[in-house]
C-alpha positions as CSV (number, residue, x, y, z in Angstrom):
1,M,197.6,75.2,-150.9
2,T,198.3,76.5,-147.4
3,P,198.3,74.2,-144.4
4,Q,195.0,75.8,-143.2
5,E,193.4,75.2,-146.6
6,L,194.5,71.5,-146.6
7,R,193.2,71.0,-143.1
8,A,189.9,72.7,-144.0
9,L,189.6,70.6,-147.2
10,C,190.1,67.4,-145.3
11,L,187.6,68.3,-142.6
12,S,185.0,69.4,-145.2
13,F,184.0,65.8,-146.0
14,E,181.3,64.0,-144.1
15,A,182.1,62.2,-140.8
16,V,185.8,63.3,-140.9
17,V,187.8,63.8,-137.7
18,E,191.4,64.9,-137.2
19,D,193.5,62.7,-134.9
20,F,197.1,62.7,-133.7
21,P,197.8,59.0,-133.0
22,F,201.6,59.1,-133.9
23,N,202.8,62.5,-132.5
24,P,201.5,66.0,-131.9
25,E,202.8,67.2,-135.2
26,T,201.2,64.7,-137.5
27,S,197.5,65.3,-138.4
28,V,195.7,62.1,-139.4
29,F,192.3,62.6,-141.1
30,K,189.9,59.7,-140.7
31,V,186.4,58.9,-142.0
32,L,184.6,56.6,-139.6
33,G,187.9,55.5,-138.1
34,K,189.7,54.9,-141.4
35,M,192.7,57.1,-142.4
36,F,192.5,58.8,-145.8
37,A,195.1,61.6,-145.3
38,L,198.2,62.1,-143.2
39,T,200.3,65.3,-143.0
40,N,202.5,67.4,-140.8
41,L,200.9,70.8,-141.3
42,G,204.0,72.6,-140.1
43,A,206.4,70.9,-142.5
44,R,208.1,72.6,-145.4
45,P,207.5,71.6,-148.1
46,L,203.9,70.8,-147.2
47,T,203.1,67.2,-148.2
48,A,200.3,64.8,-147.6
49,N,200.0,61.0,-147.8
50,L,196.9,60.2,-149.7
51,K,195.4,56.8,-150.7
52,C,195.3,56.2,-154.4
53,D,194.2,53.5,-156.9
54,P,197.4,51.6,-157.7
55,E,197.3,52.2,-161.4
56,D,196.5,55.9,-160.9
57,A,199.4,56.1,-158.4
58,V,201.9,54.9,-160.9
59,R,200.6,57.2,-163.6
60,L,200.6,60.3,-161.3
61,R,204.1,59.6,-160.1
62,A,205.3,59.5,-163.8
63,E,203.3,62.7,-164.7
64,H,204.5,64.7,-161.7
65,A,207.9,63.3,-160.9
66,G,209.3,64.6,-157.6
67,L,206.0,66.1,-156.6
68,I,204.0,62.9,-156.3
69,V,206.1,60.0,-155.0
70,P,205.4,56.6,-153.3
71,G,203.9,57.1,-149.9
72,R,206.5,57.7,-147.2
73,H,206.1,55.2,-144.4
74,M,203.0,53.7,-146.1
75,N,202.1,50.9,-148.5
76,K,203.8,52.1,-151.7
77,R,201.2,50.4,-153.9
78,H,198.2,52.2,-152.4
79,W,199.6,55.5,-151.1
80,N,201.3,58.5,-152.6
81,T,203.1,61.4,-150.9
82,V,201.9,64.5,-152.6
83,T,203.6,68.0,-152.4
84,V,200.7,70.3,-151.8
85,D,202.5,73.7,-151.3
86,G,201.7,75.2,-154.7
87,A,203.9,73.3,-157.1
88,L,200.9,71.2,-158.3
89,P,197.7,72.8,-159.5
90,G,195.2,73.3,-156.5
91,R,192.5,71.6,-158.5
92,L,194.6,68.5,-158.8
93,V,195.4,68.5,-155.1
94,R,191.7,68.8,-154.2
95,E,190.9,65.9,-156.6
96,L,193.5,63.7,-155.0
97,V,192.3,64.4,-151.5
98,E,188.7,63.7,-152.6
99,D,189.7,60.5,-154.4
100,S,191.5,59.4,-151.2
101,Y,188.4,60.0,-149.2
102,D,186.2,58.2,-151.7
103,L,188.5,55.2,-151.8
104,V,188.4,54.8,-148.1
105,V,184.6,55.3,-148.0
106,A,184.2,52.6,-150.7
107,G,186.1,50.2,-148.5
108,L,183.8,50.7,-145.5
109,P,181.1,48.1,-144.7
110,R,177.8,48.8,-146.4
111,A,176.0,49.8,-143.2
112,E,178.6,52.5,-142.5
113,R,178.6,53.8,-146.1
114,L,174.8,54.1,-145.9
115,R,175.3,56.4,-142.9
116,L,177.1,58.8,-145.2
117,D,175.5,60.9,-147.9
118,R,177.7,59.2,-150.6
119,P,177.0,56.3,-153.0
């Protein structure tokens, strides 16, 4: 996945904005103000911090050692750093980004969730 493809994927979800609260290089993708993905689109290898169910996080780290690791600078229980530059199947990367978005949406107040077209 290229940096442009990752950015387009993150922005394809409902109510998502790209923000730069930390520095001009770090893209933070938020849904209704809550972060679900963080990446430096110019870094090599290209990685993204993505929210993950804690049990799935451990399993994914074991299945994809070195490519999915505990989230750098994040809560290691709930975040993974995922290498998205082609070493992992594109389908898996897309699923992980979508799962991260869905987890954040699920944690939003009911009124905000209802504003989105998601259950």
